[in-house]
Legacy VTK file of the C-alpha trace (Angstrom):
# vtk DataFile Version 3.0
C-alpha trace
ASCII
DATASET POLYDATA
POINTS 151 float
-8.149 -13.272 28.328
-4.735 -11.767 27.600
-2.917 -12.575 24.383
0.717 -13.504 24.485
3.286 -12.033 22.084
3.393 -15.396 20.300
-0.390 -15.392 19.794
-0.244 -11.799 18.585
2.531 -12.661 16.109
0.549 -15.650 14.864
-2.529 -13.472 14.345
-0.427 -10.900 12.460
1.017 -13.629 10.248
-2.467 -14.945 9.475
-3.635 -11.419 8.683
-0.659 -10.858 6.367
-1.267 -14.153 4.542
-4.921 -13.241 4.065
-3.993 -9.724 2.897
-1.545 -10.963 0.253
-3.873 -13.801 -0.831
-6.750 -11.381 -1.404
-4.588 -9.080 -3.519
-3.188 -12.034 -5.460
-6.718 -13.308 -6.152
-8.107 -9.871 -7.049
-5.295 -9.249 -9.534
-5.142 -12.818 -10.836
-1.406 -12.860 -10.142
0.735 -15.986 -10.240
3.488 -14.865 -7.897
3.205 -13.918 -4.245
6.689 -12.409 -4.544
5.388 -9.984 -7.177
2.505 -9.012 -4.878
4.927 -8.337 -2.009
7.016 -6.133 -4.344
3.865 -4.325 -5.461
2.759 -3.639 -1.881
6.281 -2.482 -0.978
6.313 -0.103 -3.973
2.916 1.383 -3.047
3.889 1.772 0.607
7.206 3.344 -0.389
5.524 5.930 -2.612
2.970 6.722 0.077
5.780 7.101 2.621
7.567 9.569 0.345
4.440 11.730 0.295
4.078 11.892 4.086
5.730 14.095 6.668
7.752 12.266 9.326
4.886 12.706 11.819
2.349 11.339 9.333
4.648 8.412 8.471
5.017 7.633 12.167
1.242 7.577 12.643
0.805 5.459 9.519
3.422 2.883 10.502
2.047 2.422 14.018
-1.200 1.078 12.529
0.493 -1.752 10.657
1.786 -5.175 11.721
5.547 -5.694 11.673
5.841 -7.220 8.185
4.125 -4.168 6.708
6.282 -1.866 8.797
9.314 -3.521 7.231
7.906 -3.042 3.737
7.084 0.587 4.579
10.596 1.479 5.777
12.574 -0.506 3.181
15.090 1.857 1.515
13.856 4.821 3.560
16.388 7.597 3.756
15.328 9.831 6.613
16.323 12.963 4.728
14.627 11.975 1.461
12.725 14.739 -0.277
8.963 14.659 0.176
7.003 13.908 -2.970
3.523 15.394 -2.677
0.916 12.989 -3.994
-2.567 14.428 -3.801
-4.355 12.365 -6.445
-4.571 8.736 -7.428
-3.268 9.413 -10.926
-0.124 11.042 -9.478
0.535 7.963 -7.344
-0.035 5.622 -10.284
2.126 7.678 -12.641
4.933 7.839 -10.100
4.845 4.081 -9.504
4.568 3.275 -13.211
7.549 5.429 -14.155
9.612 4.105 -11.258
8.830 0.552 -12.372
9.789 1.302 -15.974
13.081 2.883 -14.854
13.953 -0.178 -12.800
12.939 -3.672 -13.854
9.581 -2.996 -15.474
8.304 -6.197 -13.907
5.339 -4.933 -11.871
3.064 -3.373 -14.470
2.313 -4.202 -18.085
0.603 -0.845 -18.707
-0.627 2.267 -16.930
-4.103 0.731 -16.757
-2.583 -2.328 -15.053
-0.760 0.012 -12.657
-3.997 1.881 -11.867
-5.911 -1.330 -11.184
-3.080 -2.753 -9.062
-2.688 0.405 -6.987
-6.418 0.654 -6.339
-6.547 -2.975 -5.201
-3.560 -2.523 -2.862
-4.874 0.726 -1.364
-8.343 -0.717 -0.834
-6.862 -3.769 0.912
-4.645 -1.532 3.065
-7.762 0.337 4.085
-9.775 -2.845 4.663
-7.097 -4.421 6.848
-5.531 -1.353 8.509
-7.952 1.548 8.036
-5.478 3.829 6.244
-8.154 6.241 5.038
-9.329 6.842 8.599
-5.822 7.847 9.708
-6.220 11.192 7.926
-2.635 11.167 6.680
-3.378 10.797 2.966
-4.297 13.915 1.032
-8.043 14.524 0.908
-8.436 14.223 -2.890
-6.695 10.829 -2.827
-8.973 9.506 -0.079
-12.044 10.747 -1.973
-10.856 9.061 -5.181
-10.332 5.784 -3.304
-13.800 5.999 -1.802
-15.246 6.731 -5.273
-13.399 3.735 -6.757
-14.902 1.541 -4.043
-18.402 2.831 -4.818
-17.917 2.231 -8.553
-16.713 -1.326 -7.892
-19.767 -2.019 -5.743
-22.165 -0.776 -8.468
LINES 1 152
151 0 1 2 3 4 5 6 7 8 9 10 11 12 13 14 15 16 17 18 19 20 21 22 23 24 25 26 27 28 29 30 31 32 33 34 35 36 37 38 39 40 41 42 43 44 45 46 47 48 49 50 51 52 53 54 55 56 57 58 59 60 61 62 63 64 65 66 67 68 69 70 71 72 73 74 75 76 77 78 79 80 81 82 83 84 85 86 87 88 89 90 91 92 93 94 95 96 97 98 99 100 101 102 103 104 105 106 107 108 109 110 111 112 113 114 115 116 117 118 119 120 121 122 123 124 125 126 127 128 129 130 131 132 133 134 135 136 137 138 139 140 141 142 143 144 145 146 147 148 149 150
């Protein structure tokens, strides 16, 4: 049975709703809008750490709504920001949030928890770790966080 573009879009919408709902529930958040901003911030920071080829591979794995979040405010010539470890990603996001509105995170611990939840959901739904575009130490730290949560 062949799926039509409309069926595919509907399935992507359902997947996106489930993705955002799971993050909202895991973080105990009140606002879906805040969760969308959080996911956009994480995707943006990841994008800044990837080469153009890696970003292209990464984006092809995601449904259209996530592609839009990934490319929001992307300047093609922006300087790459190497992020090899989870703490570098969290610190970068936390400081960016504090320089702008300060609305996403209440503390660095909150930022760490939020980033881990978002990255784990991105992997669950889209298999980002298996793409081999994230730096090895970061993927290992995400796998370790998953093991610690399961224990």
